[in-house]
BAKOLGU-51848 format. One line per 10 residues: their letters; for each residue x, y, z of C-alpha. Coordinates in nm, 3 decimals, padded with zeros to 5 digits. Layout:
BAKOLGU-51848
A	X Y Z; ...
//
This chain:
BAKOLGU-51848
XXXXXXXXXX	-23.002 03.213 -08.801; -22.900 02.873 -08.926; -22.948 02.632 -09.208; -23.093 02.287 -09.160; -22.917 02.033 -09.380; -23.153 01.747 -09.454; -23.042 01.396 -09.532; -23.109 01.444 -09.902; -22.870 01.740 -09.903; -23.151 01.993 -09.871
XXXXXXXXXX	-23.043 02.309 -09.693; -23.313 02.499 -09.506; -23.275 02.856 -09.375; -23.520 02.921 -09.094; -23.700 03.248 -09.031; -23.637 03.217 -08.656; -23.411 03.493 -08.523; -23.159 03.513 -08.238; -23.159 03.867 -08.095; -22.859 03.802 -07.869
XXXXXXXXXX	-22.618 03.787 -08.165; -22.484 04.136 -08.232; -22.166 04.073 -08.431; -22.267 04.092 -08.799; -21.978 03.869 -08.901; -22.066 03.597 -08.653; -22.273 03.288 -08.714; -22.630 03.366 -08.611; -22.716 03.021 -08.483; -23.061 02.914 -08.375
XXXXXXXXXX	-23.185 02.615 -08.181; -23.507 02.440 -08.280; -23.726 02.409 -07.970; -23.874 02.063 -07.944; -24.226 02.197 -07.887; -24.236 02.433 -08.188; -24.426 02.390 -08.512; -24.095 02.416 -08.696; -23.974 02.107 -08.513; -24.268 01.907 -08.646
XXXXXXXXXX	-24.179 02.001 -09.001; -23.814 01.925 -08.930; -23.890 01.580 -08.794; -24.123 01.505 -09.084; -23.858 01.601 -09.335; -23.603 01.384 -09.155; -23.845 01.091 -09.154; -23.920 01.128 -09.523; -23.553 01.145 -09.617; -23.470 00.846 -09.402
XXXXXXXXXX	-23.140 01.006 -09.296; -23.021 01.209 -08.999; -23.051 01.586 -09.039; -22.769 01.829 -08.969; -22.748 02.201 -08.894; -22.502 02.413 -09.088; -22.442 02.780 -08.995; -22.534 03.068 -09.224; -22.353 03.394 -09.147; -22.551 03.718 -09.142
XXXXXXXXXX	-22.323 03.991 -09.278; -22.537 04.297 -09.204; -22.821 04.411 -08.977; -23.099 04.334 -09.230; -22.965 03.982 -09.266; -22.987 03.932 -08.889; -23.361 03.998 -08.900; -23.417 03.846 -09.243; -23.600 04.160 -09.358; -23.556 04.475 -09.560
XXXXXXXXXX	-23.816 04.678 -09.372; -23.690 05.028 -09.458; -23.530 05.024 -09.804; -23.448 05.397 -09.787; -23.212 05.330 -09.497; -23.070 05.000 -09.612; -23.193 04.796 -09.906; -22.964 04.491 -09.887; -22.927 04.162 -09.699; -22.595 03.978 -09.722
XXXXXXXXXX	-22.522 03.621 -09.613; -22.222 03.389 -09.626; -22.222 03.009 -09.632; -22.013 02.802 -09.397; -21.672 02.707 -09.535; -21.707 02.332 -09.505; -21.664 02.025 -09.726; -22.042 01.979 -09.715; -22.111 02.324 -09.854; -21.829 02.302 -10.108
XXXXXXXXXX	-21.971 01.970 -10.226; -22.311 02.130 -10.280; -22.197 02.447 -10.452; -21.935 02.279 -10.672; -22.145 01.987 -10.800; -22.374 02.176 -11.035; -22.661 01.958 -10.913; -22.805 02.205 -10.663; -22.952 02.553 -10.639; -23.006 02.817 -10.373
XXXXXXXXXX	-23.383 02.867 -10.337; -23.505 03.180 -10.157; -23.868 03.259 -10.076; -23.968 03.622 -10.018; -24.291 03.784 -09.907; -24.381 04.156 -09.922; -24.403 04.365 -09.606; -24.592 04.683 -09.529; -24.340 04.972 -09.519; -24.346 05.134 -09.174
XXXXXXXXXX	-24.023 05.337 -09.186; -24.013 05.716 -09.132; -23.675 05.787 -09.297; -23.617 06.070 -09.543; -23.649 05.992 -09.910; -23.328 06.186 -09.967; -23.120 05.942 -09.761; -22.803 05.828 -09.938; -22.824 05.509 -10.142; -22.636 05.215 -09.996
XXXXXXXXXX	-22.322 05.164 -10.208; -22.374 04.786 -10.195; -22.722 04.805 -10.350; -22.756 04.613 -10.674; -22.849 04.870 -10.940; -22.966 04.706 -11.262; -23.202 04.907 -11.483; -23.374 05.051 -11.176; -23.478 04.704 -11.065; -23.706 04.686 -10.764
XXXXXXXXXX	-23.547 04.358 -10.665; -23.223 04.171 -10.724; -23.041 03.873 -10.581; -22.692 03.753 -10.664; -22.450 03.485 -10.552; -22.133 03.582 -10.368; -21.796 03.436 -10.464; -21.463 03.403 -10.283; -21.318 03.706 -10.461; -21.604 03.920 -10.327
XXXXXXXXXX	-21.463 03.886 -09.975; -21.154 04.025 -09.812; -20.893 03.806 -09.649; -21.076 03.862 -09.317; -21.409 03.727 -09.447; -21.582 04.064 -09.492; -21.746 04.184 -09.812; -21.533 04.425 -10.008; -21.641 04.789 -10.017; -21.866 04.911 -10.297
XXXXXXXXXX	-21.934 04.550 -10.386; -22.183 04.467 -10.665; -22.263 04.110 -10.775; -22.164 04.050 -11.136; -22.450 03.817 -11.231; -22.768 03.915 -11.041; -23.121 03.792 -11.097; -23.334 04.104 -11.121; -23.698 04.208 -11.144; -23.832 04.551 -11.237
XXXXXXXXXX	-24.154 04.460 -11.059; -24.228 04.248 -10.754; -24.539 04.029 -10.745; -24.803 04.105 -10.485; -24.772 03.758 -10.336; -24.471 03.546 -10.252; -24.169 03.530 -10.481; -23.935 03.230 -10.481; -23.609 03.260 -10.671; -23.397 02.950 -10.733
XXXXXXXXXX	-23.039 03.012 -10.853; -22.837 02.713 -10.969; -22.482 02.689 -10.834; -22.348 02.675 -11.191; -22.360 02.861 -11.520; -22.208 02.860 -11.865; -22.030 03.191 -11.796; -21.938 03.157 -11.428; -21.888 02.782 -11.389; -21.925 02.638 -11.039
XXXXXXXXXX	-21.619 02.744 -10.842; -21.588 02.939 -10.514; -21.952 03.028 -10.431; -21.957 03.163 -10.076; -22.299 03.321 -10.012; -22.569 03.550 -10.152; -22.694 03.907 -10.146; -23.046 04.049 -10.177; -23.146 04.404 -10.272; -23.500 04.543 -10.273
XXXXXXXXXX	-23.654 04.887 -10.319; -23.970 04.781 -10.135; -24.006 04.615 -09.795; -23.984 04.236 -09.792; -23.897 03.942 -09.571; -23.682 03.641 -09.652; -23.932 03.376 -09.551; -23.718 03.068 -09.615; -23.408 02.948 -09.791; -23.299 02.605 -09.906
XXXXXXXXXX	-23.043 02.422 -10.113; -23.248 02.206 -10.347; -23.195 02.000 -10.664; -23.142 02.236 -10.957; -23.444 02.335 -11.166; -23.494 02.614 -11.420; -23.804 02.788 -11.556; -24.110 02.943 -11.392; -24.433 02.854 -11.210; -24.731 03.063 -11.107
XXXXXXXXXX	-24.974 02.933 -10.846; -25.224 03.200 -10.760; -25.031 03.481 -10.590; -24.714 03.271 -10.561; -24.440 03.297 -10.826; -24.142 03.061 -10.853; -23.853 03.142 -11.089; -23.546 02.927 -11.147; -23.232 03.024 -11.335; -22.857 02.968 -11.354
XXXXXXXXXX	-22.568 03.141 -11.177; -22.515 03.344 -11.496; -22.788 03.586 -11.386; -23.123 03.665 -11.542; -23.413 03.908 -11.566; -23.749 03.785 -11.438; -24.002 03.854 -11.717; -24.219 04.146 -11.604; -24.541 03.975 -11.715; -24.480 03.707 -11.449
XXXXXXXXXX	-24.503 03.976 -11.181; -24.849 04.085 -11.294; -25.165 03.921 -11.173; -25.241 03.699 -11.474; -24.957 03.742 -11.722; -24.725 03.467 -11.845; -24.437 03.478 -12.096; -24.504 03.333 -12.441; -24.138 03.233 -12.472; -23.938 03.044 -12.211
XXXXXXXXXX	-23.564 03.007 -12.258; -23.347 02.785 -12.042; -23.033 02.574 -12.076; -23.033 02.201 -12.023; -22.897 02.136 -11.673; -22.683 01.858 -11.820; -22.527 02.110 -12.061; -22.436 02.336 -11.767; -22.274 02.040 -11.592; -22.080 01.938 -11.900
XXXXXXXXXX	-21.951 02.295 -11.929; -21.821 02.263 -11.574; -21.693 01.907 -11.624; -21.941 01.772 -11.368; -22.166 01.557 -11.591; -22.303 01.265 -11.389; -22.486 01.068 -11.657; -22.836 01.195 -11.575; -23.110 01.336 -11.794; -23.321 01.651 -11.822
XXXXXXXXXX	-23.701 01.656 -11.811; -23.913 01.949 -11.932; -24.251 01.992 -11.764; -24.535 02.204 -11.899; -24.775 02.283 -11.614; -25.145 02.357 -11.667; -25.363 02.576 -11.448; -25.567 02.362 -11.208; -25.828 02.636 -11.180; -25.924 02.564 -11.542
XXXXXXXXXX	-26.025 02.196 -11.543; -26.119 02.014 -11.862; -26.462 01.852 -11.888; -26.531 01.674 -12.218; -26.860 01.568 -12.368; -26.894 01.314 -12.649; -26.965 01.569 -12.922; -26.720 01.833 -12.804; -26.396 01.917 -12.984; -26.100 01.861 -12.759
XXXXXXXXXX	-25.892 02.167 -12.663; -25.540 02.147 -12.804; -25.234 02.359 -12.735; -24.935 02.415 -12.962; -24.572 02.484 -12.878; -24.254 02.516 -13.078; -23.907 02.419 -12.958; -23.631 02.454 -13.214; -23.741 02.270 -13.527; -24.011 02.072 -13.342
XXXXXXXXXX	-24.379 02.152 -13.314; -24.557 01.997 -13.017; -24.935 01.949 -13.011; -25.096 01.874 -12.675; -25.454 01.763 -12.622; -25.600 01.874 -12.288; -25.761 01.599 -12.085; -25.954 01.570 -11.758; -25.737 01.569 -11.444; -25.409 01.606 -11.639
XXXXXXXXXX	-25.213 01.911 -11.529; -24.859 01.830 -11.641; -24.685 01.721 -11.959; -24.331 01.579 -11.945; -24.092 01.605 -12.240; -23.751 01.445 -12.220; -23.489 01.692 -12.341; -23.317 01.423 -12.550; -23.596 01.494 -12.802; -23.436 01.835 -12.864
XXXXXXXXXX	-23.078 01.867 -12.983; -22.988 02.222 -12.874; -22.824 02.277 -12.532; -23.018 02.605 -12.497; -23.392 02.549 -12.537; -23.659 02.802 -12.630; -24.014 02.679 -12.579; -24.262 02.911 -12.745; -24.635 02.897 -12.696; -24.808 02.933 -13.034
XXXXXXXXXX	-25.124 03.139 -13.006; -25.454 03.008 -13.142; -25.461 03.222 -13.457; -25.107 03.130 -13.557; -25.162 02.761 -13.491; -25.490 02.753 -13.683; -25.327 02.916 -13.985; -25.057 02.649 -13.997; -25.270 02.361 -13.874; -25.261 02.018 -14.033
XXXXXXXXXX	-25.321 01.666 -13.902; -25.022 01.559 -13.692; -24.764 01.348 -13.876; -24.958 01.365 -14.203; -24.663 01.210 -14.384; -24.697 00.882 -14.197; -25.071 00.841 -14.251; -25.194 00.581 -14.494; -25.520 00.409 -14.577; -25.449 00.152 -14.309
XXXXXXXXXX	-25.340 00.391 -14.038; -25.534 00.597 -13.789; -25.614 00.958 -13.869; -25.583 01.161 -13.547; -25.839 01.432 -13.483; -25.687 01.780 -13.470; -25.908 01.913 -13.190; -25.981 02.279 -13.128; -25.686 02.513 -13.087; -25.683 02.675 -12.742
XXXXXXXXXX	-25.498 02.978 -12.609; -25.191 02.838 -12.436; -25.121 03.166 -12.254; -25.453 03.138 -12.073; -25.396 02.777 -11.960; -25.023 02.725 -11.903; -24.909 02.820 -11.554; -24.549 02.706 -11.571; -24.265 02.560 -11.777; -23.973 02.401 -11.593
XXXXXXXXXX	-23.674 02.178 -11.664; -23.498 01.964 -11.407; -23.220 01.708 -11.387; -23.229 01.354 -11.248; -23.018 01.040 -11.250; -23.264 00.749 -11.277; -23.140 00.392 -11.279; -23.166 00.186 -11.597; -23.465 00.005 -11.444; -23.650 00.331 -11.376
XXXXXXXXXX	-23.876 00.418 -11.671; -23.866 00.748 -11.858; -24.196 00.933 -11.821; -24.349 00.987 -12.165; -24.673 01.005 -12.357; -24.719 00.709 -12.597; -24.741 00.949 -12.891; -24.371 01.029 -12.848; -24.241 00.672 -12.823; -24.265 00.532 -13.181
XXXXXXXXXX	-24.028 00.800 -13.315; -23.813 00.834 -13.002; -23.449 00.866 -13.120; -23.301 00.520 -13.076; -22.951 00.665 -13.036; -23.081 00.821 -12.714; -23.176 00.485 -12.562; -22.998 00.415 -12.235; -22.909 00.064 -12.350; -22.898 -00.097 -12.694
XXXXXXXXXX	-23.158 -00.372 -12.656; -23.460 -00.171 -12.535; -23.586 00.147 -12.375; -23.832 00.153 -12.087; -24.106 00.415 -12.048; -24.385 00.494 -11.805; -24.711 00.624 -11.952; -24.753 00.969 -11.799; -25.132 00.952 -11.794; -25.137 00.595 -11.656
XXXXXXXXXX	-24.801 00.574 -11.474; -24.836 00.212 -11.358; -24.835 00.102 -11.725; -24.475 00.041 -11.839; -24.399 00.049 -12.212; -24.104 -00.144 -12.359; -23.967 -00.052 -12.700; -23.741 -00.339 -12.810; -23.464 -00.322 -13.070; -23.609 -00.614 -13.270
XXXXXXXXXX	-23.836 -00.917 -13.250; -23.561 -01.151 -13.128; -23.487 -00.933 -12.825; -23.861 -00.900 -12.756; -23.902 -01.278 -12.782; -23.623 -01.336 -12.532; -23.812 -01.126 -12.277; -24.174 -01.213 -12.352; -24.229 -01.510 -12.586; -24.251 -01.777 -12.314
XXXXXXXXXX	-24.480 -01.546 -12.119; -24.712 -01.502 -12.419; -24.786 -01.876 -12.437; -24.828 -01.898 -12.060; -25.075 -01.607 -12.064; -25.279 -01.619 -12.386; -25.215 -01.900 -12.634; -25.486 -02.163 -12.663; -25.367 -02.502 -12.542; -25.063 -02.355 -12.364
XXXXXXXXXX	-25.203 -02.122 -12.096; -25.058 -02.183 -11.752; -24.766 -02.387 -11.891; -24.396 -02.303 -11.895; -24.260 -02.415 -12.231; -23.897 -02.513 -12.275; -23.667 -02.325 -12.511; -23.680 -02.619 -12.750; -24.060 -02.622 -12.756; -24.071 -02.247 -12.822
XXXXXXXXXX	-23.833 -02.254 -13.118; -24.088 -02.344 -13.385; -24.375 -02.142 -13.236; -24.476 -01.781 -13.310; -24.538 -01.545 -13.020; -24.659 -01.191 -13.087; -24.513 -00.886 -13.259; -24.636 -00.673 -12.968; -24.731 -00.771 -12.612; -24.940 -00.679 -12.307
XXXXXXXXXX	-24.961 -00.838 -11.961; -25.126 -00.739 -11.633; -24.968 -00.766 -11.290; -25.163 -01.079 -11.196; -25.039 -01.271 -11.502; -24.680 -01.161 -11.450; -24.686 -01.264 -11.085; -24.835 -01.604 -11.170; -24.567 -01.665 -11.437; -24.272 -01.590 -11.211
XXXXXXXXXX	-24.425 -01.763 -10.910; -24.477 -02.083 -11.110; -24.120 -02.069 -11.240; -23.995 -02.032 -10.884; -24.209 -02.316 -10.750; -24.103 -02.553 -11.030; -23.738 -02.438 -11.027; -23.782 -02.364 -11.395; -23.469 -02.220 -11.557; -23.562 -01.881 -11.701
XXXXXXXXXX	-23.329 -01.704 -11.945; -23.127 -01.391 -11.859; -23.378 -01.158 -12.025; -23.669 -01.301 -11.826; -23.472 -01.270 -11.502; -23.393 -00.909 -11.591; -23.762 -00.848 -11.660; -23.842 -00.987 -11.316; -23.601 -00.735 -11.158; -23.767 -00.449 -11.345
XXXXXXXXXX	-24.111 -00.563 -11.231; -24.002 -00.588 -10.869; -23.828 -00.250 -10.889; -24.145 -00.080 -11.018; -24.393 -00.255 -10.790; -24.577 -00.447 -11.062; -24.497 -00.769 -10.879; -24.410 -00.790 -10.510; -24.265 -01.056 -10.281; -24.471 -01.161 -09.979
XXXXXXXXXX	-24.449 -01.438 -09.721; -24.634 -01.668 -09.958; -24.427 -01.592 -10.267; -24.454 -01.360 -10.568; -24.784 -01.173 -10.589; -24.937 -00.903 -10.807; -24.857 -00.544 -10.726; -25.006 -00.268 -10.939; -24.980 -00.201 -11.308; -24.907 -00.373 -11.637
XXXXXXXXXX	-24.650 -00.390 -11.916; -24.691 -00.349 -12.292; -24.432 -00.367 -12.569; -24.359 -00.287 -12.932; -24.051 -00.344 -13.146; -23.837 -00.130 -13.375; -23.851 -00.413 -13.628; -24.216 -00.334 -13.701; -24.278 -00.089 -13.984; -24.340 00.269 -13.877
XXXXXXXXXX	-24.716 00.278 -13.941; -24.756 -00.056 -13.761; -24.565 00.076 -13.460; -24.834 00.343 -13.420; -25.109 00.083 -13.461; -24.941 -00.158 -13.220; -24.875 00.097 -12.945; -25.238 00.212 -12.970; -25.363 -00.147 -12.945; -25.132 -00.242 -12.657
XXXXXXXXXX	-25.188 00.074 -12.455; -25.563 00.018 -12.478; -25.492 -00.311 -12.303; -25.295 -00.114 -12.044; -25.603 00.095 -11.963; -25.819 -00.219 -11.952; -25.577 -00.386 -11.709; -25.553 -00.092 -11.469; -25.894 00.079 -11.481; -26.187 -00.122 -11.345
XXXXXXXXXX	-26.453 00.123 -11.465; -26.330 00.080 -11.821; -26.340 -00.301 -11.787; -26.698 -00.278 -11.665; -26.790 -00.063 -11.965; -26.630 -00.311 -12.206; -26.814 -00.602 -12.045; -27.148 -00.425 -12.084; -27.079 -00.332 -12.446; -26.967 -00.687 -12.528
XXXXXXXXXX	-27.285 -00.827 -12.370; -27.500 -00.596 -12.586; -27.318 -00.667 -12.914; -27.494 -00.886 -13.169; -27.376 -01.247 -13.104; -27.297 -01.305 -13.474; -27.059 -01.009 -13.482; -26.892 -01.120 -13.158; -26.862 -01.474 -13.294; -26.695 -01.345 -13.612
XXXXXXXXXX	-26.421 -01.181 -13.407; -26.389 -01.481 -13.178; -26.341 -01.714 -13.474; -26.083 -01.478 -13.625; -25.886 -01.500 -13.298; -25.902 -01.881 -13.310; -25.836 -01.941 -13.680; -25.528 -01.737 -13.753; -25.203 -01.910 -13.648; -25.034 -01.582 -13.549
XXXXXXXXXX	-25.308 -01.519 -13.289; -25.463 -01.837 -13.142; -25.596 -01.660 -12.834; -25.747 -01.868 -12.556; -26.102 -01.754 -12.629; -26.237 -01.959 -12.339; -26.095 -01.688 -12.115; -26.371 -01.423 -12.104; -26.135 -01.160 -11.960; -25.894 -01.209 -12.250
XXXXXXXXXX	-26.171 -01.231 -12.512; -26.336 -00.907 -12.404; -26.000 -00.735 -12.374; -25.907 -00.825 -12.733; -26.259 -00.744 -12.858; -26.211 -00.393 -12.720; -25.859 -00.343 -12.856; -25.937 -00.462 -13.210; -26.237 -00.231 -13.229; -26.053 00.073 -13.091
XXXXXXXXXX	-25.704 00.035 -13.241; -25.822 00.249 -13.531; -26.059 00.545 -13.549; -26.428 00.483 -13.621; -26.375 00.625 -13.971; -26.142 00.336 -14.055; -26.307 00.059 -13.854; -26.553 -00.040 -14.126; -26.280 -00.074 -14.386; -26.066 -00.283 -14.151
XXXXXXXXXX	-26.331 -00.543 -14.067; -26.471 -00.569 -14.418; -26.117 -00.653 -14.530; -26.097 -00.919 -14.257; -26.419 -01.075 -14.388; -26.256 -01.131 -14.728; -25.951 -01.314 -14.591; -25.921 -01.664 -14.738; -25.900 -01.853 -14.410; -26.202 -01.672 -14.267
XXXXXXXXXX	-26.412 -01.715 -14.580; -26.331 -02.084 -14.593; -26.397 -02.150 -14.224; -26.689 -01.913 -14.161; -26.853 -01.804 -14.491; -27.189 -01.718 -14.331; -27.032 -01.495 -14.066; -26.823 -01.319 -14.331; -27.132 -01.252 -14.544; -27.308 -01.110 -14.237
XXXXXXXXXX	-27.023 -00.867 -14.167; -27.022 -00.744 -14.528; -27.400 -00.720 -14.552; -27.437 -00.517 -14.231; -27.134 -00.300 -14.313; -26.995 -00.367 -13.966; -27.276 -00.174 -13.796; -27.254 -00.389 -13.479; -26.885 -00.317 -13.437; -26.937 00.050 -13.520
XXXXXXXXXX	-27.198 00.085 -13.247; -26.985 -00.100 -12.990; -26.677 00.105 -13.075; -26.869 00.433 -13.042; -26.986 00.340 -12.691; -26.637 00.247 -12.568; -26.482 00.542 -12.749; -26.721 00.783 -12.580; -26.625 00.649 -12.236; -26.252 00.683 -12.309
XXXXXXXXXX	-26.292 01.033 -12.444; -26.505 01.182 -12.168; -26.306 01.012 -11.891; -25.944 01.051 -12.007; -25.944 01.249 -12.333; -25.815 00.956 -12.540; -26.013 00.768 -12.802; -26.019 00.497 -13.064; -25.718 00.537 -13.292; -25.554 00.791 -13.058
XXXXXXXXX	-25.448 00.693 -12.709; -25.187 00.969 -12.696; -25.229 01.327 -12.580; -24.909 01.451 -12.742; -24.776 01.464 -13.095; -24.442 01.603 -13.204; -24.340 01.673 -13.562; -24.032 01.817 -13.728; -24.099 02.142 -13.911
//
């Protein structure tokens, strides 16, 4: 048999067999017929990778390996393979970036051999495991390339049970104990009949995944025991332990400047459907000294946590059962809540073990212009020392991935990127104009920002047409927008792609950062979701004109705002965000306070009296309608656009 080396350094072991190869030490090579189904997959993979594929031999070292099966374990319960000794293979096995991934499927035992047959001396015996697989190293072979007698791998991955369906085991080519050097092949042992369905060299990933009858398990070269509950029909482990891939690489002096991402996977067979009066299911996890609360939402089946949020190189993610979580439950981040902040709802604690179908961690090396995937609830307290550059960090909202979130070091950095854009986009009397640096000096922009793709494209297209000299920060912003497809270049110039950007600053006080990111991310949903815009338009149309006029005049009167209220799109967008930036419980207090502000009382005394007399009932009704749509559609709501909260215990 052979391995197909794809252009992205993916190594594929085919299940095709060559019966003419009898020498167990020889390379069992296999041609891919051009008219076979395998060829179609091969060509598709090559097309996707954009690079030419290569074939690399895999040596079958015993008879079972030649057929890719252990069909009579009583006669022989092992398969042994050796990799090609080539710079390509050495580069893969020595980098720490890749893993050997083997997929097995059970076979019906048809052998007639005696149950008293002698046990193969090469079988991997570990606590009477039904299954084991281990990597082979240079010192496991003789000088002539044959496995040494009575060989046993030192660091096998074992299972006392085998699942009824397929089992995929992914073993990283590195470990804390064994390092990365001199990997030369692998060995499989099984006490029940199975077939090696496929093999590949893939980017390293640790953890586990269950998808129906299919189980995937990823670990390091240090060896491991597959939790027995994973091999049962519906069981999952409550604790998942894995090292950070970057920590493994640092131990082997192969750190490449990448980052680790933890993914919690939710069972797609248990969808979430929310109604307006229903409490939202919430799961709880603990990792080190951090407690993570996760609201379930419609059509969301994965949560990403960047491992920089956790200091330990070895992570233990524990699912907290409903009883335990309820006993210790409290509103998330209670310490930061104040009379002016939003009070998140705690939801209804769900059984994580019944919903979670996988927890994995993987390594990547994104460019500085590639955003980190994150939920907005994690961003305000993201450790600034973990930023990839000192002036800002860039995120992508996991639930709405085309919305990019900037967190700037301070207002001056934010102004350099976005102040000129704010006047071009939203300020009354300035919209559509490119102001010079001198004109901007005495003017106030915003403490937080939001812009849709159409506005961004218009800004940069106008600057290009007029040969307007943008600053370095604005030119860098343009590169980021091009890189992420928010603006695109066509034959006619710069046009809108898909998505939006929002921003907050570290200079804002902590409680305001939560308020600002809620407000700005609401704009992100408005920009990117047409059905939400239609809902806002209908609610705005139904709102009492005096209440709507009060908010419009507030936007016009206050110097820090000065929105272009003649723009209906902008007016309705801000109407929505100001009503939903806090929970309904705090909305009344917020707008009554606005009605007592000196400038408002002086300019619009009658409107202010109306707001106080009606106790903001018009705004309350409008907010409830928009909140209900957000909640039932995406599981977010007024005062809480995040699905994740993390607190230090």
